[in-house]
C-alpha positions in Angstrom: -10.2 26.9 -13.0 -12.7 24.6 -11.1 -14.1 23.6 -14.3 -10.6 22.7 -15.6 -10.1 20.7 -12.5 -13.2 18.7 -13.0 -12.5 18.1 -16.6 -9.0 16.9 -16.1 -9.4 15.3 -12.7 -12.6 13.2 -13.2 -11.0 10.8 -15.7 -8.0 10.5 -13.5 -10.2 9.8 -10.4 -12.1 7.3 -12.4 -8.9 5.6 -13.4 -7.6 5.4 -9.8 -10.7 4.0 -8.4 -11.2 1.5 -11.3 -7.6 0.0 -10.1 -9.3 -1.2 -7.0 -12.2 -2.9 -8.8 -12.3 -6.7 -9.6 -11.9 -7.4 -13.2 -15.6 -8.4 -13.4 -16.8 -5.1 -12.0 -14.9 -3.0 -14.7 -17.5 -3.4 -17.4 -20.6 -4.2 -15.3 -23.7 -2.3 -16.2 -24.5 0.2 -14.8 -21.0 1.7 -14.4 -20.1 2.8 -11.0 -17.5 5.3 -9.8 -16.7 3.7 -6.6 -15.8 0.0 -6.4 -18.4 -2.3 -4.7 -15.8 -4.8 -3.5 -12.4 -2.9 -3.3 -9.4 -5.1 -3.8 -5.6 -4.6 -4.4 -5.2 -7.9 -6.3 -4.4 -6.1 -9.4 -1.4 -4.3 -7.7 -0.2 -7.5 -6.3 -0.3 -9.3 -9.6 1.3 -6.4 -11.4 4.2 -6.4 -9.0 4.8 -10.1 -8.8 3.5 -11.5 -12.2 5.4 -9.4 -14.7 8.7 -8.8 -13.0 7.4 -5.4 -12.4 10.1 -4.6 -9.6 12.9 -5.1 -12.2 11.2 -2.7 -14.6 10.6 -0.2 -11.9 14.3 -0.3 -11.0 15.5 0.1 -14.5 13.3 3.0 -15.1 14.4 4.7 -11.9 18.0 4.2 -12.7 17.5 5.7 -16.2 15.4 8.6 -15.0 17.7 9.7 -12.1 20.9 9.3 -14.0 19.5 11.2 -17.1 18.0 14.0 -14.9 21.3 14.7 -13.1 23.3 14.7 -16.3 20.7 16.8 -18.0 20.7 19.5 -15.4 24.4 19.7 -15.1 25.0 19.7 -19.0 22.1 22.2 -19.5 23.3 24.6 -16.8 26.9 24.6 -18.1 25.8 25.1 -21.6 23.4 27.8 -20.8 25.9 29.8 -18.7 28.4 29.6 -21.5 25.9 30.7 -24.2 24.6 33.6 -22.0 28.0 35.0 -20.5 30.5 34.4 -23.2 30.4 36.3 -26.6 31.8 34.1 -29.3 30.4 33.8 -32.8 30.7 29.9 -32.7 28.7 29.8 -29.3 25.9 31.8 -31.2 25.9 29.4 -34.1 26.0 26.4 -31.6 22.9 27.8 -29.9 21.2 28.2 -33.2 21.9 24.6 -34.0 20.5 23.5 -30.6 17.3 25.4 -31.2 17.1 23.9 -34.7 16.8 20.5 -33.3 13.4 21.4 -31.8 12.2 21.8 -35.4 12.7 18.2 -36.2 10.2 15.6 -35.1 11.5 12.8 -32.9 10.6 10.2 -35.5 12.9 11.9 -38.0 16.1 11.4 -36.0 15.2 7.8 -34.6 17.0 6.1 -37.3 20.4 8.0 -37.3 20.2 8.1 -33.4 19.9 4.3 -33.4 22.9 3.8 -35.8 25.0 6.0 -33.6 24.0 4.2 -30.4 24.6 0.8 -32.1 28.2 1.8 -33.4 29.0 3.0 -29.8 28.2 -0.5 -28.5 25.3 0.8 -26.4 22.6 -1.2 -28.0 20.4 -3.3 -25.5 22.0 -1.2 -22.7 20.4 1.3 -20.3 23.1 3.8 -21.2 21.8 3.7 -24.8 18.8 5.4 -23.4 20.6 7.8 -21.0 23.2 9.2 -23.4 21.0 10.7 -26.3 18.8 12.2 -23.7 21.4 14.3 -21.7 21.4 17.4 -23.9 17.8 18.8 -24.5 17.2 22.1 -26.3 14.6 23.0 -23.6 17.1 22.7 -20.7 19.7 24.8 -22.6 17.2 27.4 -23.6 15.8 27.6 -20.0 19.3 28.2 -18.5 20.6 30.5 -21.2 17.5 32.7 -20.9 17.8 32.7 -17.1 21.6 33.5 -17.0 21.0 36.3 -19.6 19.0 38.1 -16.9 21.8 37.9 -14.2 23.5 41.2 -14.1 27.2 41.1 -15.4 28.1 43.2 -12.3 27.7 40.2 -10.2 30.3 38.1 -12.3 32.7 41.1 -12.5 32.5 41.4 -8.6 33.3 37.7 -8.1 36.3 38.1 -10.6 37.7 41.1 -8.9 37.5 39.2 -5.6 39.8 36.4 -7.2 37.0 33.8 -7.8 37.8 31.5 -10.8 35.4 30.9 -13.6 34.6 27.4 -12.2 34.1 28.6 -8.7 32.0 31.5 -10.0 29.7 29.2 -11.7 29.4 26.7 -8.9 29.2 28.9 -5.9 27.3 31.9 -7.4 25.4 31.0 -10.6 24.1 27.6 -9.6 22.6 28.7 -6.3 20.6 31.5 -7.8 19.5 29.3 -10.7 18.0 26.6 -8.3 14.4 27.3 -9.4 15.3 26.6 -13.0 17.5 23.5 -11.9 14.4 22.0 -9.9 12.0 22.8 -12.8 14.1 21.2 -15.5 14.8 18.3 -13.1 11.0 17.6 -12.7 10.4 17.8 -16.4 13.4 15.7 -17.3 12.4 13.0 -14.8 8.8 13.0 -16.3 10.1 12.8 -19.8 12.4 9.8 -19.1 9.9 8.1 -16.8 7.2 8.2 -19.5 9.5 7.5 -22.5 8.3 4.6 -24.5 9.4 4.7 -28.2 13.1 5.2 -27.8 13.6 2.3 -25.0 11.4 0.1 -27.2 13.8 0.6 -30.1 17.1 0.3 -28.2 16.3 -2.5 -25.6 15.8 -6.1 -26.7 16.7 -7.9 -23.3 13.5 -8.3 -21.2 15.6 -7.9 -17.9 16.5 -4.4 -19.1 13.1 -3.2 -20.1 11.8 -0.1 -18.7 8.4 0.5 -16.9 6.5 1.6 -19.9 7.5 -1.3 -22.1 6.7 -3.7 -19.2 3.2 -2.3 -18.8 2.7 -2.7 -22.6 3.7 -6.4 -22.3 0.7 -6.8 -20.1 -1.5 -6.3 -23.1 -2.0 -9.6 -24.7 -2.6 -10.4 -28.3 -6.1 -11.7 -27.5 -7.1 -10.4 -24.1 -6.1 -7.7 -21.7 -6.0 -8.2 -17.9 -7.5 -4.8 -17.1 -7.2 -5.1 -13.3 -3.5 -5.8 -13.5 -3.1 -3.1 -16.3 -4.7 -0.4 -14.1 -2.7 -1.3 -11.0 0.5 -1.2 -12.9 -0.3 2.1 -14.5 -1.3 3.6 -11.2 2.1 2.5 -9.6 3.9 4.0 -12.5 2.4 7.4 -11.9 3.2 7.5 -8.1 6.9 8.6 -8.4 5.9 11.4 -10.7 3.3 12.7 -8.2 5.8 12.4 -5.3 8.5 14.1 -7.1 6.2 17.1 -7.9 4.8 17.3 -4.4 8.2 17.3 -2.8 9.9 19.9 -5.2 7.0 22.0 -6.4 7.4 24.4 -3.3 11.0 25.2 -4.5 9.9 26.1 -8.0 9.4 29.8 -7.7 11.2 33.0 -8.8 14.5 33.8 -7.5 15.8 37.2 -6.6 18.9 37.5 -8.7 19.7 40.8 -7.4 20.4 39.8 -3.9 23.9 40.8 -2.7 24.3 43.6 -5.3 24.6 47.2 -4.2 23.0 50.0 -6.1 
C-alpha cells in the first residue's frame, strides 16, 4: 500500500509544488522538487486574468444541481426496481444497464440533437439534464434496496405509512451511505466533465472550469505557472468534498428496528 501511495502521490506532490514555482524554474536544470523562490503569482493570474471566478461558479452550479437531481432520481428509480415486481420495470432496468455498453462518443450526436431541439443549447441546463440519470447510480440503489428485508416495508404499511412516506422516512435514511457515495462520484464526474460542455456551450460567459483551463493553453505557447495554478484550484473542491463526507461512507445496519 505504501508503494502505491508513493507511485500515485509523488506525481501529485510534484504537480502541486510546481504550481508555486516561477515559470522560469519549471524547466530549469537540474530539476528540483521544492521551489527555490515560492510564489503565488500563478494562482493570482489564473483567478484574475481568465475570468476564472465565473468558470468556477458555473461549474459549481452545474455540479451541485446535477448531483442533487442524480441522487434523487437514482434513489427513486432504484427503490422502484428493487421493491416493485412488474415486467416492464425489469425491461426498463435492462435498458438502463444496456446504456453502459455504449461508449459516450456513440451517443454524443443524438444527445446533442435532443438538447438543441429542446432549446437547451448554450445553456447550463443543457449540461445538467442529460446527466441526471446514470446507470451507475440506479444500479447502486437497486442493489442496496434489494438487500433491505421486505418485512420492514410490510411493517410500515401495517402502521399506515404511505408509499411516499415509507420511501422518504425509512428507505432514504438507511440508504445514506449509498447517497453520499453517489453524491461524491456524481460531483466528481460533473466537475471534471470536459467533452460534453465543450459541445453544448458556445458562450464564453457560460464556460465551465475545464473549458476555461483549456483556454489557457495557447496556440503557440503555454503559460505553465498559470495553468498549474488553475489546475490546483480546480481540484481543491473535490478534495474538500471527499474529506468532509468520506467518514459517512460506511456500511449501514439495515436490520436496525427489526425484531427476530
